[in-house]
matplotlib code that plots the C-alpha trace (Angstrom):
import matplotlib.pyplot as plt

x = [-8.9, -5.2, -4.6, -2.3, -5.2, -8.0, -5.2, -4.7, -8.0, -9.1, -6.7, -7.6, -11.1, -10.5, -7.8, -10.8, -14.0, -12.7, -12.7, -15.9, -17.6, -15.7, -17.1, -20.3, -22.0, -24.7, -20.4, -19.3, -22.1, -21.7, -24.3, -24.7, -24.0, -20.8, -19.3, -19.0, -19.1, -17.9, -16.2, -16.0, -14.1, -12.9, -9.8, -6.5, -3.9, -2.4, -6.0, -5.9, -3.3, -3.6, -7.0, -6.1, -3.7, -6.6, -9.2, -6.6, -6.4, -10.1, -10.2, -8.9, -12.0, -14.0, -11.5, -12.2, -13.5, -11.0, -9.0, -5.6, -6.0, -3.8, -5.8, -6.5, -2.4, -1.4, -1.7, -1.0, -3.3, -5.7, -6.7, -6.8, -8.9, -11.3, -10.9, -12.0, -15.4, -16.2, -16.2, -18.6, -20.8, -20.8, -21.5, -17.8, -15.7, -16.9, -20.3, -22.2, -18.6, -18.7, -22.1, -23.1, -24.5, -21.5, -19.8, -22.2, -22.0, -18.7, -18.4, -20.7, -19.4, -16.1, -17.8, -19.6, -15.9, -14.2, -16.6, -17.2, -14.4, -10.7, -8.5, -10.4, -10.1, -6.4, -6.3, -8.4, -6.3, -3.1, -4.0, -6.0, -2.7, -0.5, -2.1, -2.5, 1.9, 1.2, -1.1, 1.1, 4.3, 5.9, 9.1, 11.8, 10.9, 10.7, 11.8, 8.7, 9.9, 11.9, 9.5, 6.6, 9.2, 9.5, 5.5, 5.7, 7.7, 6.3, 3.3, 4.6, 6.2, 3.2, 0.2, 3.0, 2.9, -0.5, -0.3, 2.4, 0.3, -2.7, -4.6, -8.9, -10.2, -14.0, -13.5, -12.8, -16.1, -16.3, -13.0, -13.9, -16.8, -15.2, -12.0, -14.9, -17.1, -14.4, -13.3, -17.0, -17.1, -13.1, -14.4, -17.0, -15.1, -13.2, -14.6, -16.6, -18.5, -20.4, -23.2, -23.8, -27.5, -27.1, -28.9, -30.4, -28.0, -27.3, -24.2, -22.4, -20.1, -18.7, -18.7, -16.5, -14.2, -14.4, -13.8, -10.0, -8.4, -7.3, -3.5, -3.3, -0.5, -2.9, -3.6, 0.0, 1.9, -1.1, -3.7, -1.0, 1.1, -2.2, -2.6, 0.0, 0.3, -3.2, -2.4, 0.4, -1.7, -4.2, -1.9, -0.3, -3.7, -5.0, -1.3, 0.9, -0.3, -2.1]
y = [2.3, 1.5, 1.9, 5.1, 6.9, 6.3, 6.9, 10.9, 11.2, 11.4, 14.0, 15.8, 15.8, 16.5, 19.4, 20.7, 20.3, 20.4, 24.3, 25.4, 22.2, 23.7, 27.7, 26.7, 27.9, 25.4, 23.2, 26.5, 27.3, 26.6, 24.1, 20.4, 18.8, 20.9, 20.3, 16.5, 16.1, 17.4, 20.7, 22.9, 25.1, 25.7, 24.2, 25.0, 24.4, 21.0, 19.1, 20.7, 18.2, 16.0, 15.1, 15.1, 11.5, 10.0, 11.0, 9.0, 6.4, 6.0, 6.5, 2.9, 1.8, -0.1, -2.4, -4.5, -6.8, -7.7, -9.7, -8.9, -5.5, -3.2, -2.6, -6.4, -6.7, -3.7, -5.4, -8.8, -11.9, -9.6, -7.2, -10.3, -12.0, -9.4, -8.6, -12.3, -11.6, -8.6, -10.2, -12.7, -10.6, -8.1, -10.5, -10.1, -7.4, -4.1, -5.0, -3.6, -1.3, 0.6, 1.8, 5.7, 3.7, 2.0, 5.4, 7.4, 4.2, 4.5, 8.4, 8.3, 4.8, 7.5, 10.4, 8.4, 6.6, 9.9, 11.7, 9.0, 6.8, 8.8, 5.4, 3.7, 6.8, 7.5, 3.8, 4.4, 7.5, 5.7, 2.8, 5.2, 6.8, 3.7, 3.4, 6.1, 5.8, 2.0, 2.8, 6.0, 3.5, 4.5, 1.8, -0.1, -1.9, -5.6, -5.2, -5.9, -6.2, -2.6, -1.1, -2.2, -0.9, 2.4, 2.7, 2.0, 4.7, 6.7, 6.7, 6.4, 9.8, 11.4, 10.6, 12.4, 15.6, 15.7, 15.7, 18.2, 20.9, 20.3, 18.4, 17.5, 14.9, 16.5, 15.8, 12.4, 11.3, 14.0, 12.3, 8.8, 9.5, 11.5, 9.1, 6.1, 7.9, 9.5, 5.1, 4.9, 7.5, 6.4, 3.2, 4.1, 5.9, 2.3, -0.4, -1.7, 0.7, 0.5, 0.0, 3.6, 3.1, -0.5, -2.3, -2.1, -3.6, -1.4, -0.4, 3.0, 3.2, 5.5, 3.5, 0.7, 2.7, 6.2, 4.4, 4.0, 0.7, 0.0, -0.2, 0.5, 3.2, 6.1, 5.3, 4.7, 7.4, 10.5, 10.4, 9.6, 12.7, 14.7, 13.7, 14.4, 18.1, 19.0, 17.6, 20.2, 22.7, 22.6, 22.5, 25.9, 27.5, 26.5, 26.8, 29.5, 32.9, 35.7]
z = [-11.3, -9.8, -5.8, -6.4, -8.6, -5.7, -3.4, -5.1, -6.5, -2.6, -1.8, -4.8, -2.8, 0.3, -0.9, -3.5, -1.0, 2.4, 3.1, 1.3, 3.7, 6.8, 5.6, 5.9, 8.5, 9.3, 10.2, 11.6, 14.4, 17.7, 18.5, 20.9, 17.4, 15.7, 19.0, 19.3, 15.5, 12.0, 12.1, 14.7, 13.5, 10.1, 8.9, 9.7, 7.0, 9.5, 9.2, 5.7, 4.8, 7.5, 6.3, 2.4, 3.9, 5.8, 2.5, 0.2, 3.1, 2.9, -0.8, -0.1, 1.5, -1.0, -2.4, 1.0, -0.9, -3.0, -1.6, -3.8, -3.5, -2.0, 0.6, 1.7, 1.3, 3.1, 7.2, 6.2, 7.6, 9.1, 6.3, 4.0, 5.9, 6.9, 2.8, 2.4, 4.9, 3.2, 0.1, 0.5, 2.2, -0.2, -3.4, -4.7, -5.8, -7.1, -4.9, -2.1, -0.9, -4.0, -3.5, -2.2, 0.9, 1.5, 1.7, 3.5, 5.9, 7.1, 7.0, 9.5, 11.2, 11.1, 12.4, 15.3, 16.2, 16.6, 18.7, 21.1, 21.0, 21.1, 21.3, 18.3, 16.6, 17.1, 15.5, 12.5, 11.3, 11.8, 9.8, 7.1, 7.0, 6.6, 3.8, 1.9, 1.8, 0.9, -2.2, -3.3, -3.5, -0.6, 0.2, -2.1, -4.7, -4.3, -0.5, 1.7, 5.3, 4.2, 2.7, 5.9, 8.1, 6.0, 5.9, 9.8, 10.2, 8.3, 9.4, 13.0, 12.2, 10.7, 13.3, 16.1, 13.7, 14.0, 17.4, 18.1, 15.9, 17.9, 14.9, 15.9, 14.3, 14.3, 10.2, 10.7, 9.0, 6.1, 5.3, 5.4, 3.5, 0.0, -0.2, -0.1, -2.7, -4.4, -4.9, -6.4, -9.1, -10.0, -10.4, -12.5, -15.9, -16.0, -18.1, -15.3, -13.6, -10.3, -8.8, -6.8, -6.1, -4.8, -3.9, -7.3, -9.2, -12.3, -12.6, -13.7, -16.2, -19.0, -22.6, -22.7, -25.2, -23.0, -20.0, -18.6, -19.1, -14.9, -15.2, -18.7, -20.0, -19.5, -16.8, -16.1, -18.2, -18.4, -15.7, -12.9, -13.4, -14.0, -11.1, -9.0, -10.4, -9.1, -6.1, -5.6, -7.6, -4.7, -1.9, -3.4, -3.9, -0.2, 2.1, 0.1, 1.8, 0.2]

ax = plt.figure().add_subplot(projection="3d")
ax.plot(x, y, z, "-o")
ax.set_aspect("equal")
plt.show()
């Protein structure tokens, strides 16, 4: 799948799944683990929206193993060099990072960061917001510098708005894990599949004639509009007054 498809499916997964997770007694009861971790309270509307954007950005993380992917190009030489390193240690594109193990590991890593280092947490949130905006195509076509400035401005603006609304990030690990695994599921629906149970080499994939052809007409002209409508519908369902 292309970057915008991954980002939108990440947002959809969060809007669909997060309220159910937040409602679970295990995630709401007062305890030492919950106070420092996953969800101390049910999500507020602002946290639901912030989580959707962060989850959309996290849905790009598995493509760190691809130096030509959106995430590798988002923050210039830094992310490109990181992508080259990740590609090397993971065995190339659609290797280790496209697995359940990676999604779980990076989710727990983000959870630890959120509960241990507030500054690191804020940096991660800002980067994921920027990545989500880049993935969905926010910017000026054909103008990289202008697009970068718009991305930076909107990212900073959204983060300030979330701060002003007292958005907490106890859910950060959950959003990152869900977003990353959503990417894996999406790529399993394409013609190449993913090693979901890495380090086992077997790839999970739909039959070639069923699998989505990345970047082709179906994804661009049919799937993208469907995903857009789904996001609008879920936002209305979750946020509209009863």
